[in-house]
N, C-alpha and C positions, 0 to 999 in steps of 0.2 A: 342597211347593212348590218354586222355582225358585232356590233360593240366590243371590237378587239381591244381596247384601252380597258375596259374593268369585265368581261367577260369573257368567260373561257368557253360559254356555250355557242353554238355555230348556229343558230338561230335568226333566222334575216326578219329584223322589223323595222318598222317608218320609225322617225320621230319626224314628228314637226311642230317647229316653232315659230305661234304668233305673234308680231309685234304689235305693240300699241292695243293688243286685244285684252277684256278684264273679264268676261262671260266665261260662267263654269258649263264648259261641253266637257267636261271628262265622263268616260266611255260611251259617249254618244260616236254615233258613225261620222265621218266625215269623207268630205272629196277633196281629192290635192290633186292640184295643175301644177307641173314643173313649169317652171317660166326660164329659168337660167342654172346651170352647173356651175356650183362654186368651187370644188374642190372635191378631188379621191377621197374613198375612207382612210384615215389616218388611224396608227395606234401614237398615243402619245403618253410620255414617261412618267405623268402623274394628271395630279384635278388641277394643277395651275398650269400646267402647257394647255393642259384641253380648254381651261376657261379663257387663258388668252386668247384660242384659236377661235372660240365661241364670238367672243365679244368680236374679231377682226372679220367673222361672218356676218354678223348683225351690221357691222360696217358695211360689208360689200353689198350688203342685202339692202339697206337704206338708199345707198349709193345708187343700184340698178336702179329702184323705183322712182329715185329723183331723174334719173336720164329717162326713164319712161312717160313720166309725168310733161316734162319738158316745159 
């Protein structure tokens, strides 16, 4: 997306959060496969609202994979 909360530049970027992963792969190429749409891009009132949403996104993601593993 365009990071509307903190960035006035409308350059499209992708940010990927890897859960339970601790390897250093910064600046390395990665392949991303979308498995589930979580939510639309939002502009938050500040960092606290963003952090709250990111925690919810993490929980929604974990719930999704729990149901996929069955």
